[in-house]
Backbone bond lengths (Angstrom), bond angles and torsions (degrees), N, CA, C in turn:
res aa  C-N    CA-C-N  psi(-1)  N-CA   C-N-CA  omega(-1)  CA-C   N-CA-C  phi
1 M - - - 1.460 - - 1.510 109.60 -
2 A 1.314 115.16 149.57 1.454 121.77 178.01 1.520 110.52 -94.53
3 V 1.316 116.30 156.56 1.472 121.75 171.58 1.534 106.65 -91.47
4 R 1.297 114.70 127.21 1.472 121.91 179.27 1.533 108.66 -125.62
5 A 1.325 114.89 166.09 1.460 121.76 176.22 1.523 108.74 -122.05
6 V 1.335 115.00 139.46 1.454 122.12 177.41 1.508 108.10 -121.91
7 R 1.341 115.98 130.84 1.452 121.01 178.82 1.509 109.72 -105.13
8 G 1.333 114.89 157.56 1.456 119.93 174.96 1.525 110.19 -170.09
9 A 1.316 114.96 164.60 1.462 120.82 178.45 1.525 110.01 -159.43
10 V 1.325 113.50 157.68 1.459 120.91 174.83 1.515 108.21 -147.57
11 Q 1.333 116.38 141.77 1.455 120.16 174.80 1.528 108.49 -98.88
12 L 1.302 116.08 128.87 1.461 121.59 178.17 1.521 110.15 -83.94
13 E 1.309 117.12 148.01 1.452 121.62 176.24 1.526 112.09 -77.23
14 R 1.356 114.47 -29.28 1.463 119.84 -177.48 1.528 109.26 -155.77
15 D 1.281 117.15 161.10 1.458 122.78 -178.93 1.531 109.86 -93.42
16 E 1.314 116.47 81.48 1.451 123.48 177.76 1.525 107.95 -135.06
17 A 1.333 117.11 136.72 1.469 121.37 -174.25 1.533 111.82 -56.04
18 G 1.320 118.80 -45.83 1.456 121.97 179.99 1.519 113.08 -61.11
19 H 1.319 114.60 -42.23 1.457 119.65 177.52 1.542 110.99 -65.94
20 M 1.331 117.32 -40.76 1.458 120.13 177.42 1.524 110.28 -62.60
21 D 1.310 117.59 -44.56 1.467 120.20 177.47 1.517 111.66 -56.61
22 E 1.333 115.29 -45.61 1.461 121.20 -178.15 1.537 110.85 -63.24
23 Q 1.302 116.25 -49.32 1.471 120.53 -175.35 1.532 113.64 -70.98
24 V 1.334 115.95 -42.62 1.474 120.11 179.08 1.533 108.42 -69.23
25 G 1.316 116.72 -37.60 1.459 120.49 175.45 1.509 112.25 -60.57
26 A 1.339 116.74 -41.82 1.465 121.45 177.92 1.536 110.01 -65.61
27 L 1.321 117.49 -39.20 1.462 121.04 178.21 1.515 111.32 -63.32
28 L 1.332 116.60 -49.48 1.467 120.24 179.33 1.521 112.41 -61.74
29 T 1.329 115.52 -41.09 1.462 119.49 178.47 1.518 111.13 -62.16
30 A 1.336 117.13 -42.63 1.462 121.75 178.49 1.527 110.83 -63.96
31 I 1.325 117.64 -41.64 1.470 121.06 178.41 1.521 110.10 -60.23
32 L 1.332 116.71 -46.33 1.454 120.83 179.89 1.522 112.03 -63.94
33 E 1.337 116.71 -47.11 1.450 121.52 -177.79 1.524 112.47 -65.29
34 R 1.328 117.10 -47.63 1.467 119.80 -175.84 1.520 113.33 -69.68
35 N 1.316 116.27 -16.71 1.477 120.28 179.38 1.531 112.31 -111.38
36 D 1.348 116.81 11.62 1.476 122.50 -179.36 1.521 111.53 49.98
37 L 1.348 115.91 50.31 1.450 121.88 -177.98 1.521 111.21 -112.44
38 T 1.325 114.96 159.11 1.462 122.11 169.81 1.534 105.79 -123.17
39 A 1.299 116.05 173.14 1.469 119.95 178.13 1.522 110.93 -60.14
40 E 1.323 118.05 -27.69 1.474 122.32 178.60 1.531 112.58 -64.86
41 D 1.329 117.52 -22.97 1.453 122.09 -179.90 1.523 113.29 -84.32
42 L 1.325 116.53 -10.59 1.451 121.51 -178.24 1.536 111.92 -80.82
43 I 1.320 115.20 134.97 1.467 120.30 176.23 1.532 109.36 -99.73
44 S 1.326 116.78 -49.28 1.461 122.37 177.46 1.520 108.84 -162.92
45 I 1.334 115.74 161.89 1.458 119.85 177.44 1.544 108.85 -137.41
46 W 1.324 114.50 131.09 1.470 123.40 171.31 1.508 108.50 -102.12
47 F 1.307 115.99 132.39 1.465 121.94 174.38 1.518 108.02 -117.55
48 T 1.331 117.27 137.05 1.446 120.08 166.46 1.512 108.24 -122.71
49 A 1.330 115.30 150.25 1.465 121.51 176.79 1.526 108.12 -131.60
50 T 1.303 115.54 144.01 1.457 119.16 177.42 1.520 109.00 -66.27
51 P 1.333 117.63 155.73 1.480 121.66 -173.55 1.525 114.31 -61.41
52 D 1.328 118.85 -13.66 1.462 120.85 -179.35 1.545 112.20 -87.60
53 L 1.340 117.27 3.32 1.467 121.06 177.95 1.531 108.60 -109.22
54 H 1.340 115.90 120.75 1.458 119.55 178.37 1.516 113.03 -145.67
55 S 1.316 118.49 16.10 1.471 120.95 -178.37 1.526 113.59 -78.37
56 D 1.342 117.62 -24.04 1.461 120.99 -179.24 1.502 109.06 -168.50
57 F 1.339 115.07 170.26 1.449 121.45 173.82 1.536 108.68 -84.81
58 P 1.330 119.52 129.74 1.466 119.34 177.28 1.522 112.50 -57.73
59 A 1.316 118.58 -30.78 1.453 121.86 179.61 1.518 112.49 -62.68
60 A 1.316 117.87 -24.20 1.469 121.29 179.31 1.529 110.46 -60.03
61 A 1.333 117.05 -32.68 1.460 121.18 179.34 1.529 109.90 -65.80
62 A 1.329 116.94 -37.50 1.474 120.39 178.63 1.517 110.66 -64.69
63 R 1.300 117.05 -42.30 1.466 120.45 179.75 1.524 110.52 -63.86
64 K 1.341 116.63 -37.01 1.463 120.05 178.26 1.522 112.58 -68.64
65 L 1.338 117.02 -22.22 1.467 121.72 175.97 1.524 111.07 -82.20
66 G 1.314 117.54 -6.73 1.454 120.21 -178.35 1.500 114.67 98.41
67 I 1.320 117.40 6.81 1.464 121.96 176.57 1.514 106.16 -84.92
68 V 1.341 115.10 86.92 1.463 119.70 -168.86 1.530 114.11 -109.68
69 D 1.317 119.47 -21.26 1.460 120.50 -177.12 1.528 112.97 -113.95
70 V 1.340 115.21 23.71 1.459 121.88 177.69 1.528 108.50 -109.18
71 P 1.326 118.44 132.11 1.459 119.41 177.97 1.545 110.70 -63.72
72 L 1.326 115.46 130.89 1.469 122.64 -179.99 1.511 108.28 -127.77
73 I 1.321 116.38 147.84 1.447 120.32 175.35 1.522 109.05 -146.50
74 C 1.329 115.28 144.42 1.462 121.41 178.19 1.547 109.25 -115.91
75 A 1.314 115.52 144.77 1.451 121.33 177.21 1.526 108.29 -145.33
76 Q 1.316 114.17 162.94 1.472 118.71 179.11 1.529 109.18 -91.26
77 E 1.312 115.10 134.18 1.463 121.37 175.67 1.536 109.93 -69.05
78 L 1.307 116.69 156.20 1.472 120.11 177.49 1.536 109.51 -61.04
79 D 1.298 116.24 143.81 1.455 123.60 -179.60 1.539 108.47 -92.71
80 I 1.329 114.84 80.95 1.462 121.48 -176.62 1.527 109.40 -97.70
81 E 1.311 116.11 128.74 1.453 120.72 178.43 1.519 111.10 -58.02
82 G 1.324 116.65 130.34 1.465 121.54 178.50 1.528 114.05 87.14
83 A 1.337 117.98 -2.08 1.468 120.29 179.67 1.536 109.23 -72.44
84 M 1.303 114.39 155.25 1.468 120.53 178.83 1.521 109.21 -60.97
85 P 1.329 117.75 130.50 1.470 120.82 -179.81 1.524 112.72 -81.15
86 R 1.347 115.84 163.05 1.470 125.17 173.08 1.531 113.89 51.90
87 V 1.323 115.94 49.13 1.462 121.73 -178.36 1.524 111.44 -111.24
88 V 1.324 115.24 134.04 1.468 121.86 170.08 1.516 106.15 -110.47
89 R 1.330 114.95 127.53 1.463 121.62 177.51 1.525 109.40 -110.76
90 V 1.327 115.67 152.75 1.460 122.56 -178.19 1.525 108.14 -130.24
91 L 1.320 115.80 138.28 1.456 122.79 167.82 1.516 105.80 -129.65
92 A 1.339 116.55 106.47 1.465 121.61 -177.14 1.519 109.23 -106.72
93 H 1.298 116.12 130.02 1.475 122.19 173.83 1.527 106.24 -94.28
94 I 1.338 115.38 130.95 1.464 121.02 -173.85 1.528 110.22 -133.82
95 E 1.344 113.57 163.27 1.458 120.31 167.61 1.529 106.08 -102.49
96 S 1.340 116.26 128.85 1.450 119.42 -177.25 1.542 109.94 -157.32
97 D 1.313 115.57 148.87 1.457 121.36 174.13 1.515 111.34 -86.84
98 K 1.338 116.74 -7.67 1.469 120.88 -178.30 1.536 109.87 -69.76
99 P 1.345 116.89 145.81 1.456 119.20 171.97 1.538 109.31 -71.31
100 R 1.298 117.56 162.81 1.466 120.33 179.52 1.516 112.09 -52.63
101 A 1.323 115.51 -40.03 1.480 119.22 -178.13 1.529 112.10 -68.26
102 G 1.342 117.65 -15.86 1.441 121.33 -179.12 1.511 113.91 -91.37
103 I 1.322 117.47 -2.38 1.456 121.44 -179.49 1.530 108.89 -79.40
104 A 1.331 116.87 132.58 1.469 121.95 178.41 1.517 109.51 -97.30
105 H 1.327 116.04 109.66 1.471 122.18 174.63 1.519 106.86 -83.55
106 V 1.341 117.09 142.25 1.467 121.00 -170.38 1.515 110.41 -122.73
107 Y 1.327 115.02 119.75 1.463 122.39 176.49 1.524 106.93 -123.95
108 L 1.325 116.02 106.82 1.462 120.60 -174.04 1.525 112.69 -88.43
109 G 1.311 115.32 145.53 1.450 121.72 175.20 1.522 113.59 54.87
110 A 1.313 115.66 -136.84 1.470 121.59 -177.21 1.529 112.13 -61.44
111 A 1.331 117.51 -23.01 1.485 120.56 178.86 1.519 111.59 -64.07
112 G 1.305 118.28 -16.35 1.473 121.25 175.89 1.535 111.32 -57.23
113 A 1.322 116.91 -27.38 1.471 120.46 179.11 1.544 112.30 -68.32
114 L 1.329 116.33 -17.51 1.466 119.62 -179.97 1.535 110.73 -70.13
115 R 1.305 117.25 -31.64 1.477 121.09 -177.00 1.509 110.00 -135.72
116 K 1.313 116.92 70.06 1.468 121.31 179.41 1.542 111.03 -65.42
117 D 1.337 115.65 -17.94 1.473 119.99 -179.20 1.527 112.68 -77.43
118 I 1.334 117.86 -12.18 1.457 122.23 -179.03 1.523 107.71 -105.12
119 A 1.324 115.40 119.92 1.465 118.74 178.37 1.527 110.55 -61.69
120 Q 1.309 116.49 133.37 1.473 121.15 -179.02 1.505 110.85 -98.06
């Protein structure tokens, strides 16, 4: 199997821990489903959050989904003027037989505007 990377993002409506869990959980679930993956296929996941999000760690949502033995890390996104607010981004490293072009990157809701070049 090859090591591949899957990108994704979601914009939160508000900075609340429960809402973050729900939205990041939905993002991770969509990434797994659209790429025919299970938690066993995950190598590691990087999460970034924009500086206006501080209610919880995005990685906490992964743990609540049962992703418990995969290395996770959270970092703060760059604070760029005019950037979309309240965004959590994901970079997941996976094992997959799919070619790079076959990987489905997932941008939910308004975050789809971040990568208009990637078909959703």
